[in-house]
C-alpha positions as CSV (number, residue, x, y, z in Angstrom):
1,M,24.6,27.9,-2.4
2,K,23.4,28.3,1.0
3,Y,22.4,25.4,2.8
4,I,19.8,25.2,5.8
5,T,20.2,21.6,7.0
6,N,19.0,19.1,9.9
7,F,15.9,20.6,11.2
8,A,15.9,17.8,14.0
9,V,13.8,15.4,15.8
10,G,13.6,11.9,16.7
11,L,11.4,9.8,14.9
12,A,10.4,6.1,13.8
13,L,8.2,5.0,11.3
14,T,7.1,2.0,9.2
15,A,6.3,3.3,5.8
16,F,5.5,2.6,2.3
17,F,7.5,5.1,-0.1
18,F,6.2,6.7,-3.4
19,E,7.7,8.2,-6.4
20,A,6.3,11.5,-7.4
21,S,6.8,13.4,-10.7
22,S,9.4,16.1,-11.2
23,C,8.4,19.6,-10.0
24,K,8.4,21.6,-13.6
25,E,8.3,25.2,-11.8
26,P,11.8,26.8,-11.9
27,V,12.6,28.4,-8.6
28,I,14.9,31.0,-9.8
29,T,14.2,32.6,-13.1
30,D,16.8,35.3,-13.0
31,K,20.2,32.9,-13.6
32,E,22.5,36.2,-12.7
33,L,21.1,35.6,-9.1
34,L,23.3,32.5,-9.0
35,A,26.5,33.9,-9.7
36,N,26.9,35.1,-6.2
37,D,25.8,32.0,-4.3
38,E,27.4,31.2,-0.9
39,E,27.3,28.0,1.3
40,L,26.1,27.8,4.6
41,L,25.7,25.0,6.5
42,L,23.4,24.8,9.9
43,G,24.3,21.4,11.6
44,T,21.8,19.9,13.8
45,A,21.1,23.1,15.6
46,D,18.4,22.5,18.1
47,T,16.7,25.8,17.4
48,F,15.7,24.1,14.4
49,A,13.4,22.0,15.5
50,V,11.0,19.3,13.9
51,N,8.4,17.9,15.8
52,S,6.8,14.2,15.2
53,F,3.8,12.4,16.1
54,V,2.4,8.9,15.5
55,L,-1.4,9.2,14.5
56,R,-4.0,6.6,13.8
57,E,-4.3,6.1,9.5
58,T,-7.6,6.7,8.4
59,N,-9.4,4.2,6.3
60,V,-7.8,4.5,3.1
61,K,-9.5,3.9,-0.5
62,T,-8.7,0.4,-1.5
63,S,-11.2,-0.2,-4.4
64,G,-10.6,-0.6,-8.2
65,V,-7.4,-2.4,-7.4
66,G,-5.6,-4.5,-10.1
67,G,-3.3,-6.2,-7.1
68,G,-5.5,-8.3,-4.6
69,V,-3.5,-8.2,-1.2
70,L,-3.6,-11.6,0.7
71,G,-1.9,-12.6,3.9
72,N,-0.9,-12.1,7.2
73,I,1.9,-10.6,9.1
74,T,2.2,-11.3,13.0
75,D,4.7,-8.8,13.8
76,P,6.0,-8.8,17.4
77,V,7.4,-5.2,17.2
78,L,4.4,-3.3,15.4
79,G,1.4,-5.7,15.8
80,S,-0.2,-7.9,13.2
81,S,-2.0,-7.1,9.9
82,S,-4.2,-9.3,7.8
83,A,-5.2,-8.5,4.5
84,G,-7.9,-10.2,1.8
85,F,-10.0,-8.7,-0.8
86,Y,-13.3,-9.1,-2.7
87,A,-14.0,-9.4,-6.6
88,N,-16.9,-9.8,-9.0
89,F,-16.4,-11.7,-12.0
90,R,-17.9,-11.5,-15.7
91,T,-19.0,-13.7,-18.4
92,T,-17.0,-13.3,-21.7
93,T,-20.0,-14.1,-24.0
94,N,-23.6,-13.5,-24.0
95,N,-26.2,-16.5,-24.0
96,I,-23.9,-19.1,-22.8
97,N,-25.2,-22.7,-23.7
98,F,-22.7,-24.6,-22.0
99,G,-24.7,-27.8,-23.8
100,D,-26.7,-31.0,-23.0
101,N,-26.2,-33.5,-20.3
102,L,-23.5,-31.4,-18.3
103,V,-21.0,-33.2,-15.9
104,L,-18.9,-30.7,-13.8
105,D,-15.2,-32.0,-13.5
106,S,-13.9,-29.5,-11.4
107,C,-14.1,-25.7,-10.4
108,V,-11.0,-23.6,-10.3
109,L,-10.3,-20.4,-8.8
110,V,-6.8,-19.1,-10.4
111,F,-4.8,-16.0,-9.6
112,R,-1.5,-15.1,-11.2
113,Y,1.1,-13.8,-8.7
114,R,2.0,-10.3,-9.0
115,A,4.6,-9.6,-5.8
116,K,5.1,-10.5,-2.4
117,Y,6.1,-8.8,0.7
118,G,7.8,-10.2,3.9
119,S,9.3,-13.7,4.3
120,N,6.2,-15.7,3.4
121,T,7.5,-19.0,5.0
122,Q,4.7,-19.4,7.9
123,P,1.8,-21.3,6.5
124,I,-1.5,-19.9,7.0
125,N,-4.9,-20.6,6.6
126,I,-7.4,-18.8,3.8
127,G,-10.9,-19.4,2.8
128,V,-13.1,-18.4,-0.1
129,Y,-16.8,-17.3,0.4
130,E,-19.6,-16.5,-2.3
131,L,-20.9,-12.7,-1.5
132,D,-24.5,-12.6,-0.3
133,E,-24.2,-8.4,-1.0
134,N,-23.3,-6.4,-4.0
135,I,-20.4,-4.7,-4.5
136,Y,-20.9,-1.7,-7.0
137,P,-18.7,-0.5,-10.0
138,E,-17.7,3.3,-9.7
139,T,-18.3,3.3,-6.1
140,N,-15.3,4.2,-3.7
141,Y,-14.5,1.6,-0.9
142,Y,-12.0,1.7,1.7
143,S,-9.9,-0.4,3.4
144,N,-12.2,-1.4,6.5
145,A,-14.9,-2.3,3.6
146,S,-17.1,-5.4,4.7
147,F,-19.6,-7.2,2.7
148,A,-22.1,-10.0,3.5
149,I,-21.2,-13.4,2.8
150,K,-22.8,-16.9,2.5
151,T,-21.4,-20.0,4.5
152,P,-20.1,-22.4,4.5
153,P,-17.1,-21.5,2.4
154,V,-16.8,-22.5,-1.2
155,A,-13.1,-23.4,-0.6
156,Q,-10.6,-23.4,2.2
157,V,-7.0,-24.2,1.7
158,N,-4.9,-25.2,4.9
159,N,-1.2,-24.4,5.7
160,F,-0.9,-21.9,2.6
161,V,2.5,-21.0,1.7
162,P,2.7,-18.9,-1.7
163,N,5.2,-20.3,-4.4
164,T,5.9,-17.4,-6.4
165,T,8.8,-18.7,-8.6
166,D,7.7,-22.2,-9.9
167,S,5.5,-22.3,-13.2
168,V,2.5,-24.4,-13.3
169,K,1.5,-27.0,-15.7
170,V,-2.0,-27.5,-16.4
171,Y,-3.4,-30.1,-19.2
172,G,0.1,-29.7,-21.0
173,F,0.0,-26.1,-20.9
174,T,2.6,-24.0,-18.7
175,F,1.7,-21.2,-16.8
176,S,3.3,-18.4,-14.9
177,P,3.4,-19.1,-11.0
178,Q,-0.3,-19.0,-9.6
179,L,-2.3,-19.7,-6.8
180,R,-5.1,-22.2,-7.6
181,I,-8.0,-23.2,-5.6
182,K,-10.0,-26.0,-5.8
183,L,-13.9,-24.8,-5.4
184,S,-16.6,-26.9,-3.9
185,N,-18.7,-28.8,-6.6
186,D,-21.8,-27.2,-5.2
187,F,-20.5,-23.9,-6.2
188,G,-19.1,-25.1,-9.4
189,N,-22.6,-26.6,-10.4
190,K,-24.4,-23.4,-9.6
191,L,-22.1,-21.8,-12.4
192,L,-22.5,-24.6,-14.8
193,L,-26.0,-25.3,-14.4
194,A,-27.3,-21.7,-14.2
195,D,-30.5,-20.9,-15.9
196,T,-30.7,-18.9,-19.7
197,F,-31.5,-15.6,-18.0
198,S,-28.5,-15.6,-15.5
199,L,-25.9,-16.7,-18.5
200,S,-27.5,-13.9,-21.0
201,S,-25.1,-11.1,-20.0
202,S,-22.5,-10.1,-17.6
203,S,-24.9,-7.8,-15.5
204,T,-27.6,-10.7,-15.2
205,F,-24.6,-13.1,-14.3
206,L,-23.6,-10.6,-11.6
207,S,-27.0,-10.4,-10.5
208,Y,-26.9,-14.3,-10.0
209,M,-23.4,-14.6,-8.5
210,K,-22.5,-11.6,-6.9
211,G,-18.8,-12.1,-6.4
212,L,-16.1,-14.0,-4.1
213,R,-14.2,-12.8,-0.9
214,V,-10.5,-14.6,-0.5
215,S,-9.4,-13.8,3.0
216,V,-7.2,-15.2,5.9
217,Q,-9.1,-17.4,8.4
218,P,-9.0,-16.3,11.7
219,G,-6.1,-17.4,14.1
220,S,-3.7,-17.6,11.3
221,Q,0.0,-16.0,12.0
222,G,1.9,-15.8,9.1
223,N,5.3,-13.5,8.4
224,G,4.2,-12.2,4.8
225,M,1.8,-11.1,2.3
226,V,1.4,-11.7,-1.7
227,A,-0.4,-9.3,-4.3
228,L,-2.3,-11.4,-6.6
229,D,-2.8,-10.0,-10.4
230,L,-6.5,-9.6,-10.5
231,Y,-6.9,-8.5,-14.0
232,S,-4.4,-11.3,-15.5
233,S,-5.6,-13.3,-18.4
234,E,-4.9,-16.2,-16.3
235,T,-7.0,-14.9,-13.4
236,G,-10.7,-15.9,-13.1
237,I,-13.1,-19.0,-11.9
238,I,-12.7,-21.8,-14.7
239,L,-15.3,-24.6,-15.0
240,Y,-14.2,-27.8,-16.4
241,Y,-16.8,-29.7,-17.6
242,R,-18.1,-32.3,-20.3
243,N,-21.4,-32.6,-22.3
244,S,-23.1,-35.0,-24.4
245,A,-20.7,-33.4,-27.4
246,S,-17.4,-33.4,-25.6
247,D,-15.5,-34.6,-22.4
248,S,-12.9,-31.8,-22.3
249,L,-14.4,-28.5,-21.9
250,A,-13.6,-25.3,-20.1
251,Y,-15.0,-22.1,-19.6
252,A,-13.4,-19.0,-17.4
253,F,-15.3,-16.2,-15.5
254,P,-12.5,-13.3,-15.4
255,I,-12.4,-10.4,-13.1
256,S,-13.6,-7.3,-15.2
257,S,-11.8,-4.1,-15.1
258,S,-15.0,-2.7,-15.4
259,G,-16.4,-4.3,-12.2
260,Q,-15.1,-4.2,-8.8
261,T,-12.1,-5.4,-6.5
262,V,-11.5,-4.3,-2.8
263,N,-8.9,-4.8,-0.5
264,R,-9.6,-5.2,3.2
265,F,-7.0,-4.7,6.0
266,E,-7.4,-5.5,9.6
267,N,-4.6,-4.0,11.9
268,T,-3.9,-4.8,15.4
269,F,-1.2,-2.5,17.2
270,S,1.4,-3.9,19.5
271,S,2.0,-2.2,23.0
272,T,4.7,-0.3,21.4
273,V,2.7,1.3,18.9
274,N,-0.2,1.9,21.2
275,Q,2.0,3.9,23.5
276,Y,3.0,6.2,20.5
277,L,-0.5,6.4,19.5
278,N,-1.9,7.3,22.9
279,N,0.7,10.1,23.4
280,T,-0.6,13.9,22.7
281,E,0.8,16.3,20.2
282,T,2.7,17.9,23.2
283,N,5.1,14.7,23.2
284,N,7.5,14.3,20.5
285,D,7.5,10.8,19.3
286,E,11.1,9.4,18.5
287,V,9.6,6.0,17.3
288,L,7.6,6.4,14.1
289,P,5.6,3.4,12.9
290,I,4.2,3.9,9.2
291,I,1.9,0.8,8.6
292,S,-0.1,0.6,5.4
293,G,-3.6,-0.2,4.9
294,G,-5.3,2.1,7.2
295,G,-2.6,1.3,10.1
296,T,-0.3,4.4,11.1
297,K,1.3,7.6,9.6
298,V,3.4,10.4,11.2
299,K,2.7,14.1,11.6
300,I,5.8,16.4,10.8
301,T,5.7,20.1,11.8
302,I,8.5,22.6,11.6
303,P,7.8,25.7,13.4
304,Q,11.0,27.5,12.7
305,F,10.0,27.3,8.9
306,D,8.2,30.8,9.4
307,S,11.3,32.5,10.6
308,L,13.4,32.0,7.4
309,P,14.3,35.3,5.7
310,K,11.7,36.5,3.1
311,E,14.5,37.8,0.8
312,I,15.6,34.5,-0.5
313,A,14.7,32.0,-3.6
314,I,14.4,28.5,-2.6
315,N,16.5,26.4,-5.2
316,K,15.9,22.9,-3.8
317,A,14.4,21.5,-0.6
318,E,14.6,17.7,0.9
319,I,13.6,16.1,3.8
320,L,15.8,13.3,5.0
321,L,14.1,10.7,6.9
322,P,16.5,7.9,8.8
323,L,15.5,4.5,9.4
324,S,15.3,3.2,12.9
325,T,17.9,1.1,14.2
326,V,16.3,0.7,17.9
327,Y,14.9,-2.8,16.4
328,G,18.2,-4.0,15.0
329,S,17.7,-5.6,11.3
330,Y,13.9,-5.4,11.4
331,D,14.3,-3.9,7.8
332,S,16.1,-6.8,6.7
333,I,12.6,-8.6,7.6
334,F,10.3,-6.4,6.1
335,T,12.0,-4.7,3.5
336,P,11.5,-1.0,3.4
337,L,9.6,0.3,0.2
338,P,11.2,2.7,-2.1
339,S,9.2,5.9,-1.3
340,I,7.1,7.6,1.2
341,G,3.9,9.6,0.5
342,F,4.1,13.2,1.7
343,Y,1.0,15.2,2.2
344,R,0.6,18.6,3.4
345,I,-2.0,19.7,5.7
346,D,-4.4,22.7,4.9
347,D,-6.0,25.1,6.8
348,L,-9.2,22.6,7.4
349,G,-6.6,19.9,8.9
350,L,-7.2,18.0,5.7
351,E,-4.4,16.0,3.6
352,K,-3.3,17.1,0.3
353,D,-1.5,15.5,-2.2
354,D,-1.2,18.3,-4.7
355,T,2.4,19.4,-4.1
356,Q,4.2,17.0,-6.8
357,F,7.3,15.9,-4.6
358,L,9.8,14.1,-6.3
359,N,12.9,12.0,-6.3
360,G,12.1,10.5,-3.2
361,K,14.3,7.5,-2.6
362,L,15.7,4.8,-0.1
363,E,19.6,5.7,0.0
364,T,22.6,4.4,2.2
365,V,24.9,6.9,3.7
366,T,27.7,7.2,5.9
367,I,27.6,9.6,8.5
368,N,30.5,9.9,11.1
369,G,31.6,6.6,10.5
370,E,28.1,5.0,10.9
371,T,26.0,3.5,7.7
372,I,22.5,4.9,7.9
373,K,19.6,4.0,5.8
374,R,17.5,7.1,5.0
375,Y,14.7,8.6,2.7
376,R,15.6,11.6,0.5
377,V,12.1,13.4,-0.5
378,N,12.4,16.3,-2.7
379,I,9.8,19.1,-1.3
380,T,10.8,22.2,-3.1
381,Q,7.5,23.4,-4.1
382,Y,6.2,22.7,-0.8
383,A,9.0,25.0,0.7
384,Q,8.6,27.7,-2.1
385,N,4.8,27.7,-1.4
386,L,5.3,28.1,2.5
387,L,7.7,31.1,1.8
388,K,5.6,32.7,-0.6
389,G,2.7,32.3,2.1
390,T,0.3,30.5,-0.4
391,Y,0.6,27.5,2.1
392,K,0.3,28.2,5.9
393,N,2.7,26.2,8.2
394,N,0.7,23.5,8.9
395,G,2.9,20.6,8.7
396,F,2.5,17.5,6.6
397,T,2.2,13.8,7.4
398,L,4.2,11.2,6.0
399,A,2.1,7.7,5.2
400,A,2.1,4.6,3.0
401,P,1.1,5.9,-0.6
402,D,-0.7,2.7,-1.0
403,A,-2.4,-0.2,0.9
404,S,-0.3,-3.2,0.6
405,G,0.3,-4.4,4.1
406,A,4.1,-3.0,4.1
407,R,5.6,-1.4,7.3
408,V,8.7,0.5,7.9
409,V,10.0,2.3,11.1
410,L,11.7,6.1,10.9
411,A,14.1,7.4,13.7
412,N,14.2,11.1,15.2
413,T,16.4,10.8,18.1
414,T,18.6,13.0,20.1
415,D,21.4,11.4,18.2
416,K,22.2,13.7,15.2
417,N,22.7,10.5,13.3
418,H,19.3,9.7,13.7
419,K,17.4,12.9,13.2
420,I,14.9,14.0,10.7
421,A,16.8,16.7,8.7
422,L,15.5,19.4,6.7
423,R,18.1,20.8,3.9
424,I,17.2,23.7,1.9
425,I,19.4,25.1,-0.8
426,Y,18.5,28.7,-1.4
427,T,19.9,31.9,-3.2
428,K,19.8,35.4,-1.4
429,L,17.9,37.9,-3.6
């Protein structure tokens, strides 16, 4: 087989990596063509240039999420990112009647932990606010979404550090690790003493209490983020109360999957990142940060791809993306994610994710005695369509496939061990 390898460029990036499904279309249907394969390795020839540029990511869709992201990362290399979320709640029964002579014991907001990113050892302050604006189901909202809130907050937690390992005991029952926030008695009584109409259905309740915002308070400087399971059976607002018939009652208002949840991200870039963002596309960026949640992405172009001979059938194409070593053990602080989003650019300059890339994974290899971490992404279908003329060679972008606050730095330097490489395996027709 023939290999075209190392279409090179310098690049650093902060990214999230995603797994795509396998390409089902066979590259070569006539198996006899494979009998005479030869091997050709084009090393790091400068004539096969990969051009790389850091771009500001547009706001990404963050509504309808099952994981609410909460936290702050104050990163001296790439800048700071804060995340919070909005959610509305529902009743589980119609025509709720809490009874007579009601007395509130407490009102607690509960979220089961789902995952965490970063160290999460530095305390932050978080606040919970009641919404003063509707968030609508089946509406797309983005990472910069903002909804009106009521003040003061219905809860505030200072010096919060997530405990994602220890179980929690409540009234003799043991639960998975969870975040529990005591809400104000005023808010609890608003729910407990609501009128009959407001408690008659989920829709009338949603008009009465539009939802909550959970967010990091300004001035917090943390070192991680957590994802909270918004649709867990343990998640919701829980009223603990008593009435004239019983003194140990509870009612839960869960978050509905038919309702709405929205993550919001705020990014402040470091001078290092802004330096690359301010470059024009006549400059080739060697450090390419990818920051999720409407942060940054990377554009790649390979002009020489058009010079490939047309009398070949591409069997496999991969792009190799080395992680940067400029910042030492940066990747040990902020763990690189297992996959990167790869999006082709169409003739209108729009990003398309319809190319079914697969087998993207983070690997560790040794090159010329040096240990290198890199992503390997299968882009066979994309390369096939370029060769056939189905796609024009407009380049592609690398970005975080989901908004979670994660970051990664890729490298594309003049050092051949730290160049982006394109490897193509093909058969001459």
